[in-house]
C-alpha positions in Angstrom: -0.2 0.0 0.2 2.7 2.6 0.8 4.0 2.7 -3.1 0.2 3.5 -4.2 0.8 6.2 -1.6 3.8 7.5 -3.1 2.9 7.2 -6.5 -0.2 9.7 -6.0 2.2 11.9 -3.9 4.6 12.1 -7.1 1.4 12.8 -9.5 0.4 15.6 -7.4 3.8 17.2 -6.6 4.1 16.9 -10.7 0.9 18.5 -11.7 1.8 22.5 -10.4 5.4 21.8 -11.2 4.3 21.0 -15.0 1.5 23.4 -15.2 4.0 26.2 -13.8 6.8 25.3 -16.4 4.5 25.3 -19.5 3.0 28.7 -18.6 6.4 30.3 -18.0 7.6 28.6 -21.4 4.7 30.0 -23.1 5.3 33.6 -22.0 9.3 33.3 -22.8 8.3 32.1 -26.3 5.4 34.6 -26.9 2.8 32.3 -26.9 -0.6 33.9 -26.8 -3.2 32.2 -24.4 -5.5 31.5 -27.5 -2.9 29.3 -28.9 -2.0 27.7 -25.5 -5.5 26.5 -25.8 -5.0 25.1 -29.1 -2.1 23.4 -27.9 -2.8 21.9 -25.1 -6.5 21.0 -26.3 -7.8 23.2 -23.7 -10.9 25.6 -23.6 -10.0 29.3 -23.4 -11.6 29.4 -19.9 -9.4 26.5 -18.6 -6.3 28.4 -20.2 -7.2 31.6 -18.0 -7.8 29.6 -15.0 -4.0 27.4 -15.9 -2.3 31.0 -15.7 -4.2 32.4 -12.7 -3.0 28.8 -11.0 -6.6 27.8 -10.6 -6.1 25.0 -12.9 -3.5 22.1 -12.8 -2.6 20.0 -15.7 -3.8 16.3 -15.3 -1.4 13.4 -15.8 -4.3 11.2 -16.9 -5.2 13.7 -20.1 -3.8 14.2 -23.3 -2.8 17.9 -22.2 -0.4 16.6 -20.1 1.3 15.0 -23.2 1.1 18.3 -25.2 2.5 20.0 -22.2 5.6 17.8 -22.4 6.2 18.4 -25.9 5.9 22.2 -25.4 8.7 22.1 -22.9 10.6 19.9 -25.4 10.5 22.7 -28.1 11.1 25.2 -25.5 14.2 23.6 -24.1 15.8 22.8 -27.8 14.7 26.3 -29.1 16.6 28.1 -26.1 19.7 25.8 -26.3 19.8 26.4 -29.7 19.0 30.0 -30.1 19.6 31.0 -26.5 17.9 34.3 -26.4 14.5 35.0 -25.8 13.6 37.6 -28.9 15.5 35.6 -31.2 13.2 32.1 -30.2 10.0 34.3 -30.6 11.5 35.5 -33.8 11.9 31.9 -34.8 8.6 30.9 -33.6 7.0 33.4 -36.0 9.1 33.2 -39.2 8.5 31.2 -41.8 10.3 27.9 -41.9 11.3 26.1 -45.5 12.2 23.0 -43.7 8.9 22.7 -41.9 6.8 24.3 -44.7 4.9 26.8 -42.2 5.2 29.0 -39.1 6.4 27.2 -36.3 3.8 29.1 -34.2 0.9 28.1 -36.4 2.1 24.5 -36.6 2.3 23.8 -32.8 -1.2 24.9 -32.8 -2.1 21.1 -34.5 -0.9 17.7 -32.4 0.7 16.7 -35.8 2.6 20.3 -36.3 4.0 20.3 -32.3 5.5 17.0 -32.8 7.0 17.8 -35.9 8.6 21.0 -34.5 9.6 19.4 -31.5 11.5 16.6 -33.7 12.8 19.0 -36.2 14.4 21.1 -32.9 15.8 17.8 -31.3 17.4 17.0 -34.4 19.0 20.2 -35.0 20.2 20.6 -31.3 22.1 17.5 -31.8 23.7 18.9 -34.7 25.3 22.0 -33.0 
């Protein structure tokens, strides 16, 4: 029985950490709350509550996986460009390899995965 209790505590501890991390990453990258709703698959009202601290991401829902992917995008982009303004410009600029603007692509599941993989691959090259 103690193992179950430990897993419950770890889950409850991870939720506020990921919630805070994803909102900070979005702010750093200049991602609007409207786009965050699309990225995480949440309603605009839930995103508003998320930013106020009244809503926590749930490990049992897809929003958790989408948040982890967005954190990967943030970490990879930060390690490649190293500067907030450059990261924001990259997200908003047309990318020939990705065939679109990353900020628009990450608003859909396929695009979020593709941008994440693209950045991971380019981070490994540096």
